[in-house]
N, C-alpha and C positions, 0 to 999 in steps of 0.2 A: 854603734848605733845602726839600727836597721837589720842587724843580724841576730839570729836566735841560736841558742845552744841547747841541745838535748843530751842529757846524760843517761846512759843505760847502766850506770854503775849500780850494783846490787847493794842494798843496805839491809841489814837484818840483825836480829837479836842473837847474841852468841848462844849456840846450842841448837838453834833452829835452822841455820843456813847449812845447806848440803856441803859436807866436807870436800866433795869432788869439785865444787865450784872454786875453792881456793887454789886448786892445782891447774884447772883449765880455763877459768874465768868465763865459762859459757853458761848462759841461762837457758833452761829448758823445762819442760813439764815434769821431768823426773825429780827436779829440785823441789817442786811444789809437793810432790808425793812424799819426799823425804821429810819436809817440814810438817806435813799432815801426820806422818808416822810418829813424829816426836810428840805432837799434840795428843794423839791417840794414846801413847804411852803415859802421858801425864794424866789423862782422864781415867784410865784403868788403875793407875797406881796411886794417884793423889800426891805424887812426889814432884819436886822441882826438877827442871832440866839438868841442873848441876847443883848438888847439895854440898856447899862448901863447909858445912858444919861437921861433916864426917872426918874421921882421922885421915882417911885416904879418899879425897874427893873423886867421884866417879861419874861420868856422864850417864844420864838416864838410859840411853840406848844400850850402853854396855851393861848396866845393871839389869835391864830387862833381858838381855841375851844370857847373862850368867844365871839368872833365876829360871829362865826357860830351859836351859840346857841341864840344870841340876834337878829339874822337876819340882822345884819349890815355888810354883806360881802363886800359891796362897800367900807366901811371904811378900810377893810383889804387889798383890792387890791392895787397893785403897782400904785402909782399916775402917773407914766410915761405911763400907759396904757390909761390914760385920758378917762376912761369909754368906750373905743372902744373895747369891747369884748362881747361875748355871755355870758349873765349871767347864762344861763343853763350850758354851758360848764365850766365856772368858778366855779360854785357851785359843779358840778360833780368832778372837779379837786381838789377843796378844801376838799370835803368830802373824796376823795381818800387819800389825804395827811393826814387827820386826822385819817383815818383808819390805815394807815401805822404807826402812832405813838401811837396807842391805846395799850391796853394790848396785850402781845405776842400772846395769844391764839386767839385773835380776828383779828390779822393782816392778810391781804391778802398775797398770794404768789407773787413773782415778775412776774410770768406769768399772774396772775390776774391783777396786776398793769398795765402791758403793754396793756392788753385788754381794761381796763377802760380808759387808756390814748388815745387809738385808738378811742374809742367811743366819748370821749370829743373832739378829733380832728375832727371827722365827724360832730358833732353838730356845732362846731365853723365854719367849712368850709361851711356847709349848711347855717348858719346864715349870713356869709359874702357874699355868692352868692345871698342871698335875699336882702341884704342891698344896698341902693343907693351908687353908686360910688362917691368917693370924687375926686376933681381935684388934680393932683400931686402937685401943688404949695401950696395947703392947708394942705397936710399931713406931719406929723413929723416935725412940726416947733419947734424950741428950744427957 
C-alpha cells in the first residue's frame, strides 16, 4: 500500500518488435523505426507479417529483402494495386521500408523517413499527372 510500480517492459505483437530488443532489452527510437518499416512493408505488399500458410513460413521483412535483391518487386507489390503505381515511387518506398528494418545503426530517423515518403509521394503524383486518364467506370472494378 502507498507504493506504486511502473513497468517499462516492452509488449508487442510478434513480427513488429525490433529483433535487437530481444538481445539488449533497451528501448529506443530506432525500435519504433523498425516497427514502422514492418507496417510500411505490409502496406506496399498487402501481405501479413508472417504468413504461416506457406510451405516455408518467412517473415515479411525477409520476403521483402529477397524480392528487392532479385529485382522482382512487382511480385512483392500488393495485387490489389493491379500494377497501377509508379515503379520508381514503389521502389523508393520499398527501399525505405528495408532500411527501417535493417541493423539499428543503419536505420534512418523518423524525420528522414517522413522526407523520403514525401519524395515518393512527389514521384507518384508526377507519374499520375503524366499518365493517361482512365474512365471512371473502368477504375477500381472488383
